[in-house]
PDB file with one MODEL, atoms N, CA, C and O in Angstrom:
MODEL        1
ATOM      1  N   MET A   1      87.287  79.003 109.921  1.00  0.00           N
ATOM      2  CA  MET A   1      87.058  80.253 110.881  1.00  0.00           C
ATOM      3  C   MET A   1      87.216  81.640 110.104  1.00  0.00           C
ATOM      4  O   MET A   1      88.286  81.980 109.599  1.00  0.00           O
ATOM      5  N   GLU A   2      86.079  82.390 110.056  1.00  0.00           N
ATOM      6  CA  GLU A   2      85.912  83.436 109.073  1.00  0.00           C
ATOM      7  C   GLU A   2      86.649  84.671 109.965  1.00  0.00           C
ATOM      8  O   GLU A   2      86.364  84.851 111.150  1.00  0.00           O
ATOM      9  N   VAL A   3      87.563  85.437 109.288  1.00  0.00           N
ATOM     10  CA  VAL A   3      88.323  86.647 109.844  1.00  0.00           C
ATOM     11  C   VAL A   3      87.766  87.792 108.990  1.00  0.00           C
ATOM     12  O   VAL A   3      87.576  87.598 107.789  1.00  0.00           O
ATOM     13  N   ASP A   4      87.468  89.096 109.610  1.00  0.00           N
ATOM     14  CA  ASP A   4      87.315  90.079 109.260  1.00  0.00           C
ATOM     15  C   ASP A   4      88.236  90.785 108.331  1.00  0.00           C
ATOM     16  O   ASP A   4      89.124  91.408 108.912  1.00  0.00           O
ATOM     17  N   PRO A   5      88.247  90.840 107.085  1.00  0.00           N
ATOM     18  CA  PRO A   5      89.278  91.170 105.885  1.00  0.00           C
ATOM     19  C   PRO A   5      89.952  92.557 106.697  1.00  0.00           C
ATOM     20  O   PRO A   5      91.132  92.563 107.049  1.00  0.00           O
ATOM     21  N   LEU A   6      89.173  93.530 106.895  1.00  0.00           N
ATOM     22  CA  LEU A   6      89.835  95.005 107.306  1.00  0.00           C
ATOM     23  C   LEU A   6      90.706  94.456 108.674  1.00  0.00           C
ATOM     24  O   LEU A   6      91.935  94.508 108.708  1.00  0.00           O
ATOM     25  N   GLY A   7      90.018  94.016 109.598  1.00  0.00           N
ATOM     26  CA  GLY A   7      90.680  93.592 110.776  1.00  0.00           C
ATOM     27  C   GLY A   7      91.935  92.828 110.453  1.00  0.00           C
ATOM     28  O   GLY A   7      93.015  93.157 110.943  1.00  0.00           O
ATOM     29  N   GLY A   8      91.820  91.976 109.764  1.00  0.00           N
ATOM     30  CA  GLY A   8      93.119  91.064 109.392  1.00  0.00           C
ATOM     31  C   GLY A   8      94.274  91.781 108.893  1.00  0.00           C
ATOM     32  O   GLY A   8      95.451  91.560 109.178  1.00  0.00           O
ATOM     33  N   SER A   9      93.707  92.847 107.952  1.00  0.00           N
ATOM     34  CA  SER A   9      94.853  93.485 107.264  1.00  0.00           C
ATOM     35  C   SER A   9      95.272  94.344 108.274  1.00  0.00           C
ATOM     36  O   SER A   9      96.500  94.367 108.358  1.00  0.00           O
ATOM     37  N   LYS A  10      94.651  95.113 109.133  1.00  0.00           N
ATOM     38  CA  LYS A  10      95.336  95.960 110.055  1.00  0.00           C
ATOM     39  C   LYS A  10      96.217  95.257 110.972  1.00  0.00           C
ATOM     40  O   LYS A  10      97.259  95.786 111.360  1.00  0.00           O
ATOM     41  N   TYR A  11      95.873  94.138 111.328  1.00  0.00           N
ATOM     42  CA  TYR A  11      96.734  93.307 112.148  1.00  0.00           C
ATOM     43  C   TYR A  11      97.935  92.858 111.511  1.00  0.00           C
ATOM     44  O   TYR A  11      98.936  92.694 112.208  1.00  0.00           O
ATOM     45  N   LEU A  12      97.968  92.636 110.276  1.00  0.00           N
ATOM     46  CA  LEU A  12      98.880  92.125 109.575  1.00  0.00           C
ATOM     47  C   LEU A  12      99.959  93.342 109.294  1.00  0.00           C
ATOM     48  O   LEU A  12     101.167  93.239 109.508  1.00  0.00           O
ATOM     49  N   ILE A  13      99.316  94.485 108.787  1.00  0.00           N
ATOM     50  CA  ILE A  13     100.016  95.766 108.586  1.00  0.00           C
ATOM     51  C   ILE A  13     100.984  96.144 109.890  1.00  0.00           C
ATOM     52  O   ILE A  13     102.121  96.614 109.828  1.00  0.00           O
ATOM     53  N   LEU A  14     100.332  95.858 110.916  1.00  0.00           N
ATOM     54  CA  LEU A  14     100.800  96.285 112.262  1.00  0.00           C
ATOM     55  C   LEU A  14     101.992  95.610 112.596  1.00  0.00           C
ATOM     56  O   LEU A  14     102.978  96.199 113.039  1.00  0.00           O
ATOM     57  N   ILE A  15     101.924  94.097 112.350  1.00  0.00           N
ATOM     58  CA  ILE A  15     103.185  93.297 112.610  1.00  0.00           C
ATOM     59  C   ILE A  15     104.242  93.809 111.519  1.00  0.00           C
ATOM     60  O   ILE A  15     105.352  94.157 111.920  1.00  0.00           O
ATOM     61  N   VAL A  16     103.936  93.865 110.159  1.00  0.00           N
ATOM     62  CA  VAL A  16     105.064  94.166 109.209  1.00  0.00           C
ATOM     63  C   VAL A  16     105.693  95.447 109.619  1.00  0.00           C
ATOM     64  O   VAL A  16     106.919  95.547 109.630  1.00  0.00           O
ATOM     65  N   ASP A  17     104.803  96.578 110.006  1.00  0.00           N
ATOM     66  CA  ASP A  17     105.278  97.819 110.364  1.00  0.00           C
ATOM     67  C   ASP A  17     106.140  97.589 111.511  1.00  0.00           C
ATOM     68  O   ASP A  17     107.194  98.223 111.461  1.00  0.00           O
ATOM     69  N   GLU A  18     105.969  96.835 112.554  1.00  0.00           N
ATOM     70  CA  GLU A  18     106.889  96.931 113.623  1.00  0.00           C
ATOM     71  C   GLU A  18     107.953  95.981 113.459  1.00  0.00           C
ATOM     72  O   GLU A  18     108.944  95.976 114.188  1.00  0.00           O
ATOM     73  N   GLY A  19     107.744  95.086 112.406  1.00  0.00           N
ATOM     74  CA  GLY A  19     109.132  94.515 112.036  1.00  0.00           C
ATOM     75  C   GLY A  19     110.052  95.183 111.285  1.00  0.00           C
ATOM     76  O   GLY A  19     111.270  95.122 111.453  1.00  0.00           O
ATOM     77  N   SER A  20     109.428  95.875 110.385  1.00  0.00           N
ATOM     78  CA  SER A  20     110.549  96.824 109.521  1.00  0.00           C
ATOM     79  C   SER A  20     110.963  97.654 110.641  1.00  0.00           C
ATOM     80  O   SER A  20     112.180  97.684 110.822  1.00  0.00           O
ATOM     81  N   GLY A  21     110.267  98.311 111.406  1.00  0.00           N
ATOM     82  CA  GLY A  21     110.726  99.202 112.451  1.00  0.00           C
ATOM     83  C   GLY A  21     112.009  98.469 113.201  1.00  0.00           C
ATOM     84  O   GLY A  21     113.087  99.054 113.317  1.00  0.00           O
ATOM     85  N   CYS A  22     111.804  97.258 113.649  1.00  0.00           N
ATOM     86  CA  CYS A  22     112.805  96.873 114.541  1.00  0.00           C
ATOM     87  C   CYS A  22     114.114  96.402 113.564  1.00  0.00           C
ATOM     88  O   CYS A  22     115.228  96.349 114.085  1.00  0.00           O
ATOM     89  N   MET A  23     113.960  96.100 112.290  1.00  0.00           N
ATOM     90  CA  MET A  23     115.053  95.929 111.342  1.00  0.00           C
ATOM     91  C   MET A  23     115.703  97.088 110.950  1.00  0.00           C
ATOM     92  O   MET A  23     116.921  97.042 110.776  1.00  0.00           O
ATOM     93  N   LYS A  24     115.007  98.259 110.758  1.00  0.00           N
ATOM     94  CA  LYS A  24     115.448  99.530 110.410  1.00  0.00           C
ATOM     95  C   LYS A  24     116.603  99.856 111.815  1.00  0.00           C
ATOM     96  O   LYS A  24     117.817 100.029 111.710  1.00  0.00           O
ATOM     97  N   GLY A  25     115.847  99.868 112.990  1.00  0.00           N
ATOM     98  CA  GLY A  25     116.532 100.151 114.055  1.00  0.00           C
ATOM     99  C   GLY A  25     117.888  99.401 114.337  1.00  0.00           C
ATOM    100  O   GLY A  25     118.937  99.919 114.718  1.00  0.00           O
ATOM    101  N   PHE A  26     117.686  98.282 114.113  1.00  0.00           N
ATOM    102  CA  PHE A  26     118.885  97.125 114.263  1.00  0.00           C
ATOM    103  C   PHE A  26     119.876  97.563 113.258  1.00  0.00           C
ATOM    104  O   PHE A  26     121.018  97.761 113.673  1.00  0.00           O
ATOM    105  N   SER A  27     119.594  97.770 111.835  1.00  0.00           N
ATOM    106  CA  SER A  27     120.599  98.085 110.873  1.00  0.00           C
ATOM    107  C   SER A  27     121.301  99.479 111.352  1.00  0.00           C
ATOM    108  O   SER A  27     122.516  99.589 111.514  1.00  0.00           O
ATOM    109  N   LEU A  28     120.498 100.368 111.525  1.00  0.00           N
ATOM    110  CA  LEU A  28     121.067 101.612 111.883  1.00  0.00           C
ATOM    111  C   LEU A  28     122.099 101.683 113.187  1.00  0.00           C
ATOM    112  O   LEU A  28     123.093 102.407 113.252  1.00  0.00           O
ATOM    113  N   ARG A  29     121.618 100.742 114.230  1.00  0.00           N
ATOM    114  CA  ARG A  29     122.433 100.510 115.151  1.00  0.00           C
ATOM    115  C   ARG A  29     123.981  99.713 114.866  1.00  0.00           C
ATOM    116  O   ARG A  29     125.026 100.023 115.439  1.00  0.00           O
ATOM    117  N   ALA A  30     123.839  98.699 113.911  1.00  0.00           N
ATOM    118  CA  ALA A  30     124.874  98.093 113.545  1.00  0.00           C
ATOM    119  C   ALA A  30     125.855  99.097 112.615  1.00  0.00           C
ATOM    120  O   ALA A  30     127.081  99.001 112.570  1.00  0.00           O
ATOM    121  N   LYS A  31     125.125  99.979 111.959  1.00  0.00           N
ATOM    122  CA  LYS A  31     125.914 100.955 111.090  1.00  0.00           C
ATOM    123  C   LYS A  31     126.704 101.917 111.773  1.00  0.00           C
ATOM    124  O   LYS A  31     127.835 102.199 111.377  1.00  0.00           O
ATOM    125  N   SER A  32     126.083 102.544 112.970  1.00  0.00           N
ATOM    126  CA  SER A  32     126.870 103.384 113.835  1.00  0.00           C
ATOM    127  C   SER A  32     127.806 102.663 114.427  1.00  0.00           C
ATOM    128  O   SER A  32     128.862 103.264 114.622  1.00  0.00           O
ATOM    129  N   ASP A  33     127.740 101.398 114.825  1.00  0.00           N
ATOM    130  CA  ASP A  33     128.730 100.480 115.653  1.00  0.00           C
ATOM    131  C   ASP A  33     129.874 100.487 114.660  1.00  0.00           C
ATOM    132  O   ASP A  33     130.935 100.996 115.023  1.00  0.00           O
ATOM    133  N   ASN A  34     129.775 100.005 113.523  1.00  0.00           N
ATOM    134  CA  ASN A  34     130.907  99.942 112.733  1.00  0.00           C
ATOM    135  C   ASN A  34     131.757 101.220 112.411  1.00  0.00           C
ATOM    136  O   ASN A  34     132.982 101.144 112.326  1.00  0.00           O
ATOM    137  N   GLU A  35     131.094 102.364 112.239  1.00  0.00           N
ATOM    138  CA  GLU A  35     131.534 103.562 111.900  1.00  0.00           C
ATOM    139  C   GLU A  35     132.507 103.979 113.268  1.00  0.00           C
ATOM    140  O   GLU A  35     133.516 104.644 113.035  1.00  0.00           O
ATOM    141  N   GLU A  36     132.267 103.671 114.391  1.00  0.00           N
ATOM    142  CA  GLU A  36     132.897 104.075 115.541  1.00  0.00           C
ATOM    143  C   GLU A  36     134.347 103.361 115.387  1.00  0.00           C
ATOM    144  O   GLU A  36     135.202 103.506 116.260  1.00  0.00           O
TER     145      GLU A  36
ENDMDL
END
């Protein structure tokens, strides 16, 4: 199955972006919890 390279990249970047965003939020939350 052929996939449009640009469309695939955009989709992949979106997933990675969302993933790192969740990771960052999780890390920040854990850090503030430890500080309290």
